[in-house]
N, C-alpha and C positions, 0 to 999 in steps of 0.2 A: 404624343405627336410623332411617332416614328415615320420615316420616309418610305416611299414605295420601294426604293432601291435597297433598303436595309431594314426590314420590319423587325420590331421587337415584340415578343409575345406577351404584351401587357395583360394583366388581369385586374380589373377594377370591380370585381363582383364580391366585395366584402360583405359577409352576412352577419354583421354585428353593428351595434349602435353605441355611441358614447354612453358610458355609465353601465353598460351591460357586461357582467363578468362571465366569461365563457371558458369552459374546459376545451382546449384545442388539441391536446395530445395526452398520453398517459402521465406525462411529467409537467406539462405546461398549462397555465391558465392565463387569460388575457383580459385586460381592462383598457378601454379606449377613453382618452381624455376628451372633454368637450371643447376642443380648440381647433376644429376643422377650418380649412381655408385652402387657398390655391397652392400653398407650399406644404401643407400638412394633411391633405386629403380629408379623411373623416376625423382626424385627430391623432395624437401621439399614442402609440401602443405601449402600455406598461405590462410587463410579463411577470408572473409569479412562477418560480421553478421549485419543484419539490412538494413534499407534503409533511406536515408536522413541523419540521424545521425547513424554512424556505428562504430563497433569495428573491429579491425584487430587482428586475432589470428595467432601467430608465423610468424612474418614478414620475417623470413628466413635468409640466409647468407647476408653478407655485399656486395651486388651485385647491381651495379648501374642500369643495365638493368631491373632487377626484380623490384626494387623500382620504376623506372620510369613507367613501365607497370602498376604497382599497382596504382600509383598516377593518371595516366590517366583514369584508370577504375573507380575511385571514384571521379573524377572531379565534382565539384558542390555539393558534399556531405561533411559532417563534420565528420572527424575521431575523435571521443572523447576518445577512449581507444585503447591501444595496449596491448594485452594479450599474455603472454609468458608461455609456458608449462614447459620449462627447458632450461638450458644455454648451451647445445651443440652448436657448432659453425655453424651448419646448420639450427638452429632455431631462435636464439635470436639476432645476431649481427645487423640485419637490423632494429632493434627497434630504435637505436640511430639516424640513418638518417631519419627514418619515423617520429620520434618525432620532429626533427629539421624542417621538411617540413610541419608538420601539427599542432604542438603544443599539440598533444594528450598526455594523461597520460599513462605512462608505468606501467602496473600492472601485478601481477601474481606471479611467483615463486620467491623465495629468491635468492640473488646472490650466485654464486658458492662458496663453502668452504668445506674443508675436513670434512666428516661426520663420517669417520671410520679411524682406525689406518692405516698409509700408509708406515710403515717400510717394507723394502724388495721390494718396487715398484720403478719403474722409475717415480719419481714425476713430472719431467719436461714433460714426455710423457703423464702422466695422466692429468696434468693441461692443456696441449695443446688442448685437446678435448673440452675445455670449453671456453666460451666467458667471459674472466676475466674483461672486461670493462663494463659488464651489470650492470646497477644501476636502479632499478625500483623506481617509485615515491611512490608505495604502494605494499607491500607484502600481498598476500591474504592468509588467514588461511583457513583450511578445512571448507567448508560450507559457507564461506563468499560470498556475492553477489555483482555483479556490474550491475548497470542499464545503458543501452544504449538506449536512447529514451524510448520506452515503452517495451523494451525487457530486460529480466533478464538473466544474466549468473552467474553460481555458481561454485566456486572452489571445486574440489574434489581431496584430497591428494592421490597421487598414486606413492609413491617412489618405486624404484626398478631398472629401467633402469638408472635413475639418482636419487641421494638422494633428489634433490629439485623438482622432477617432480610433476606437477599438471595436471589434466584434467579439462575441463570446461563443465558443463552441460548446455544445452539449453532446459529448461522445456517446452517451447512453442511447440517444435517439438519432445519431448522425445528423444533428441539427446545428444550425448556426444562427445566432441572433445578430443580424447584419446591420442593425442601426439604420443610418440613412445612406450608406454606401451602395446598397443594392436593395431596391424595392420593386414589388410586382406592379404597382400602379403607375409608375412614372420613372423617367430618368432622374438622375441626381443632380442638384445644383452644385457646381464647383465655383465658388465665389472668392477670388483673390481679395485681400492678400493672404487670408488664412487658408483658403482652399487652393489646391495645386493640382493641375491637370496631370503633370508628370507623376506625382504621388498617386493620384487616383488610378491612372492606367496601370501602375505597378501593383496597386492593391488588387485590381481586377485580375491581374496575372497570378497573384498569390491565390486568390479564391478559385480561379479556374483549375488549379492543380490539386485542390482539396477534394475529399470524397464525400462531402455532406450531401444528403438527399433532400433537404428542405431548408429554406431560410425563413426566419421569423423577423420581419423588418420593423423599423421604427414607425412606419405608417403603412396602412393597408394590410392586405391579406398575405398569406405565405407565398414564397417563390418556390414553385415546383420545378423539377429538372433544373437546378440552379446552374450547373455547368453550361448547359445550353443557353440559359438566359444571360449569363455573364459573357459568353462569347458574342451574343447578339449585341450587348451593350458596347463591347469593345469595337466591334465592326461599325456600329453606329457612330462612335466617337471618331474613328478613323475617317469615315465618310464625311463627317462634319468638318474635320480638319482639312480634308481635301477641298471641300467647298469654300472654306475660308481662304485657302491658298489660291484657288482659282480666281476669286474676287480680287485679291490683292494683286495678282498677276494682271488682271484686267484694269487696274488703276484705282481701285477703292483703297483709301488710306486711313480712314477713321472707323473706330468701333461703331459709332452711330450709323454710318453708311452701311457697314456690313450687316448690322442687325436689321436694317430696313430691307436689304436685299434677301437675306436668308430666312427671315421670320416675318414675311409680309402679312401673314394671316394671324399672327399672334395677338391675343387680347392685350390691351394696354397695361393691365396689372402685372403682366409677366415680362414686359419689355426690359425692366431693370435687371432681372435675373438672366435674361438672354444676353444682355450686354456683358455681364460679369462672366458668363460662360465663354463667350467669344474672347474676352480678355484672357481667361485662363488658357485658352488655346494659343493665343498670341504670345503670352509669356513663355510657354513651352517652346514655341517655334523660335522665339528670339534666343532662348537658352541653347537651343540645338543649332543655331547658326543658319536657319532657313529663312527667317524674316529679320529685318533690321529696323531699328528705331533709334532716335536720339534720346539718350537718358533712359531711365527705367521705364518699362512698358506700363502705361496707365490707360484709363478710359479716354483721355484727351490726346494721347500720343498719335503721331503719324507713322504709318507702317509702310514698308516697301519690301519687295522680294530681294533676296540675296542672289546674285549671279556670279559664277555658276552655282546652282543649287547643289548642296551635298548629295552624294549618290545614294544615300540611304535615308529612310524615314522611320522613326520609332513611333510606337502606338500613340495616337492622339484621337480626336473626333467629338460633337455635342448636340444637344437639343436645348431646351431651356436650361435644363440641368443636365 
């Protein structure tokens, strides 16, 4: 749902169905889980990297059919590592079953844990989005490398969509497994308290300066010309931030009101995500001293502009995600 002022070159032409195992590059195979929906597109993308000795990236939800299909596809090969980008329940729960079946090491993001103050939030609802049982054998730091046969995979810290989000670079193909931080089919949901707009914008800046030629995301097809795509995402977020500020200057004080003004044509099923994305912007604006509120910024807080406004604005901006 990009705006006319700041179009994003979305690509929703994925030529694969759930349960279909595809070779997508000389080193990468992909299997899509059958968990499609408004936030997951056609389903979670699970990637197999290498041949003979392989790594599995994001084994997906705890779904027996998805796991069985994956195991049949790699029969006769050794799964040495299971890499996890983040602990949302559509990405990491399958790791436990896959490890039990293969003996592979689970490596990647750290376990879920609150990274920001959570007062004023429905903590049970926030925690429910995450796989609380995820326990890696090894947490990867930014820049740390995993060897899978003769292939190297490198962790790239990309918090924002989730506080523990990692991407994984495949230098052999100048490729990046971008998880949910950058996807060709849609903008990314940044949902407080675990999601952070400031972190997300900083991660986009990190990606913008990399030299990858293709991204393989957690949902949907590949992102071609990724630097151009990332620049468009950042511009879109700044545009959305400006629209939020304009509405607050006009007297709108509540997240609910802002969502009604800025997302008038949004389907009801996505209104909750839109509210959280607006809140992520407001949290960032409050931290930067541009917007004011009493107490911690929440969905029910009242917001007002700070005057005089600081003379600089740092990256910000959103859609539903």
